C-alpha positions in Angstrom: 8.5 -42.2 75.9 11.8 -42.4 78.1 14.8 -40.0 78.0 16.8 -42.2 76.4 14.3 -42.5 73.1 14.0 -39.0 73.0 17.9 -38.6 72.8 18.2 -41.0 70.3 15.3 -39.9 67.7 17.2 -36.7 67.5 19.6 -38.0 65.0 20.6 -35.6 61.8 19.9 -36.3 58.0 23.5 -37.4 58.0 25.5 -40.3 58.5 28.1 -39.7 61.7 28.6 -43.0 62.8 29.6 -46.2 61.5 26.0 -46.8 59.9 22.4 -45.9 60.9 20.3 -48.6 62.9 17.0 -49.1 63.3 15.9 -50.7 66.4 12.5 -52.2 66.2 11.4 -53.3 69.6 8.4 -53.0 72.1 9.8 -53.7 74.9 11.5 -50.7 76.5 14.2 -52.4 78.8 15.5 -54.4 75.4 15.0 -51.3 73.5 17.1 -49.2 75.5 19.8 -51.6 76.4 20.7 -52.4 73.0 20.0 -48.6 71.4 22.5 -47.4 74.1 25.3 -50.5 73.8 25.5 -49.9 69.8 24.9 -46.0 70.4 28.2 -46.5 72.3 30.3 -48.3 69.6 29.4 -45.6 67.2 26.4 -46.4 65.6 23.7 -44.3 64.7 20.4 -45.2 66.1 16.5 -45.0 65.4 13.9 -46.5 67.1 10.4 -47.7 66.6 8.1 -49.3 68.9 5.9 -50.9 66.6 6.0 -52.8 63.2 3.9 -49.9 61.6 6.3 -46.9 62.5 9.3 -48.9 61.4 7.2 -49.5 58.0 6.8 -46.1 57.8 10.5 -44.8 58.7 11.7 -47.3 56.0 9.5 -45.9 53.1 7.2 -48.5 53.1 3.8 -46.8 53.3 2.1 -44.1 51.0 2.6 -41.6 53.5 6.6 -42.1 53.9 7.3 -42.4 50.2 6.3 -39.0 49.6 8.7 -37.2 51.7 12.4 -37.5 52.0 13.5 -40.5 54.8 16.8 -40.9 56.8 18.8 -43.8 55.2 18.4 -46.8 57.1 21.6 -49.1 56.7 20.3 -52.0 59.3 17.1 -53.3 61.1 17.2 -54.6 64.3 14.0 -56.5 64.5 11.8 -58.0 67.2 9.2 -60.6 66.2 6.3 -60.2 68.6 5.3 -56.4 67.9 2.2 -54.6 68.5 0.0 -54.1 65.2 2.4 -55.5 62.9 4.4 -58.3 63.9 8.3 -58.6 62.9 7.3 -61.6 60.3 5.0 -59.6 58.0 6.9 -56.8 58.2 9.8 -58.6 57.2 8.1 -59.9 54.2 6.3 -56.7 53.2 9.5 -55.2 53.0 11.0 -57.6 50.7 8.1 -57.8 48.6 8.4 -53.8 48.3 11.9 -54.1 47.0 13.6 -52.7 50.2 16.7 -54.5 50.9 18.1 -53.1 54.1 20.0 -55.8 56.0 17.2 -57.2 58.9 18.6 -58.9 61.7 16.0 -60.4 63.6 16.4 -60.2 67.5 13.7 -63.0 68.9 13.1 -65.0 71.9 11.6 -67.7 69.7 14.4 -69.2 69.2 13.8 -73.4 67.7 15.1 -74.2 64.4 11.9 -73.9 63.2 11.6 -70.1 63.9 15.2 -69.3 62.5 14.5 -71.0 59.1 11.2 -69.1 58.9 12.6 -65.8 59.8 15.7 -66.2 57.1 13.3 -67.5 54.3 11.5 -64.5 54.3 14.1 -62.6 54.0 15.8 -61.8 57.0 19.8 -61.6 57.1 20.5 -63.0 60.3 18.9 -64.1 63.2 19.9 -63.9 67.1 18.3 -65.7 69.9 17.3 -63.8 73.1 19.2 -63.5 75.5 22.1 -62.4 73.9 25.3 -61.0 74.9 25.9 -57.4 73.3 29.1 -58.5 71.8 27.9 -61.1 69.7 25.1 -58.4 68.6 27.7 -55.6 67.9 29.9 -58.1 65.9 26.7 -59.3 63.8 25.6 -56.2 63.1 29.3 -55.1 61.7 29.3 -58.4 59.7 25.7 -57.3 57.9 26.8 -53.7 57.3 30.1 -55.1 56.0 28.4 -57.6 53.2 26.1 -55.1 52.4 28.7 -52.4 51.7 30.5 -54.9 49.5 27.1 -55.7 47.7 26.8 -52.1 47.0 30.7 -51.5 45.8 30.0 -54.3 43.3 26.6 -53.1 42.0 28.8 -49.4 41.7 31.9 -51.0 39.9 29.8 -53.2 37.3 27.3 -50.0 36.5 28.3 -48.6 33.0 28.1 -44.5 32.9 28.4 -42.0 30.4 26.8 -38.5 30.5 23.2 -39.0 31.5 23.1 -42.6 30.8 23.4 -45.5 33.3 23.5 -49.1 32.4 23.1 -51.8 35.0 24.5 -55.4 32.7 23.5 -57.9 35.3 20.1 -56.2 35.8 19.6 -55.8 31.9 18.5 -52.0 32.5 19.4 -48.6 31.0 18.2 -45.1 33.0 18.5 -41.6 31.1 18.7 -38.6 33.7 17.2 -41.1 36.5 14.1 -42.3 34.2 14.4 -45.9 33.1 14.4 -46.6 29.2 12.7 -49.9 27.8 15.2 -51.6 25.2 15.0 -54.8 23.1 17.8 -57.4 24.0 19.7 -56.6 20.5 19.3 -52.6 21.7 20.9 -53.1 25.0 23.6 -55.4 23.8 24.4 -52.7 21.4 24.3 -49.8 23.9 26.4 -52.0 26.3 29.0 -52.4 23.7 29.2 -49.0 22.9 29.5 -47.9 26.6 31.9 -50.4 27.7 34.5 -48.1 25.4 33.0 -45.0 24.7 34.5 -42.6 21.8 35.3 -46.1 20.2 34.3 -46.0 16.5 32.3 -49.3 16.0 32.0 -50.8 12.4 28.8 -52.3 11.6 30.7 -55.7 10.7 32.4 -55.4 14.3 29.0 -54.6 15.9 27.3 -57.7 14.1 30.3 -59.8 15.7 29.7 -58.6 19.0 26.2 -58.7 19.4 24.4 -61.2 16.7 27.8 -63.7 16.6 29.9 -64.4 13.7 27.5 -66.7 12.2 24.8 -64.2 11.3 23.7 -65.0 7.7 21.3 -61.3 7.4 22.3 -58.0 5.9 24.5 -55.5 7.9 22.5 -52.6 7.8 20.2 -54.1 10.9 22.7 -52.1 12.5 21.4 -49.0 11.3 18.0 -50.1 12.4 18.9 -50.9 15.9 20.8 -47.7 16.1 17.8 -45.5 14.9 15.7 -47.3 17.5 18.4 -46.6 20.2 18.4 -43.2 19.3 14.6 -42.4 19.3 14.3 -43.7 23.0 17.2 -42.2 23.9 17.9 -38.6 21.9 16.0 -35.5 22.5 16.2 -35.4 18.8 17.3 -38.3 16.9 17.9 -36.4 13.8 20.6 -34.4 15.7 22.2 -37.4 18.0 24.4 -36.1 20.9 24.9 -39.7 22.2 25.3 -42.1 19.3 27.0 -40.5 16.6 27.5 -41.6 13.1 31.0 -41.4 11.9 30.8 -41.6 7.8 32.6 -44.1 5.9 33.8 -46.1 9.5 30.6 -46.6 11.7 29.0 -45.2 14.8 30.7 -44.0 18.3 29.5 -43.1 21.7 29.7 -39.6 22.2 
């Protein structure tokens, strides 16, 4: 291991630059050139010399999933790697739901190579030889895109105390643990979380969740509220989230 490898591995568990980039490259000269060039631009750099080491650093192995790992914002990935090649690594990361941006850096530059790389989950593809300025620009573009996606997800999530609801994903979490709700239960909770502490009558809930042409008994709202309480409340008989406002309806909080 070279001196630059040792220096670049000594990274704190905080972001101090523009983002943390994992460079996965087995050729020492390219690895050092890319790492030093990006470090000079203000990025924090981690390195891996093979696919299995990179997988472990990204939390894709059983051992790494049991320990705290460094947050990584972008992966620069060579394809021709010992142990596990770059395509297999990219495919495995996406299969495991690890959505870190991946920039493939490879000497294989045919249209077919680029298409395959992008179709298995890479976000960008740059062929060798390359210019350092172009590599830096592509890294910055990928990081901006990822930050925009993260901000959008954060903006769209609804939270109330220990409850987090993701409308587009149709998922609800209570104190970090996922709660399984039926579609109608989810719509009711989403309605409440969109305007916390507002009181909703049964008829208003029916109109918003079931629609104006609903022909059933509005007491179905009471049944669904009870089911939601059973999944969210520590004591459903003494609810702290979905409360009854006697004579009016229900409210959140």
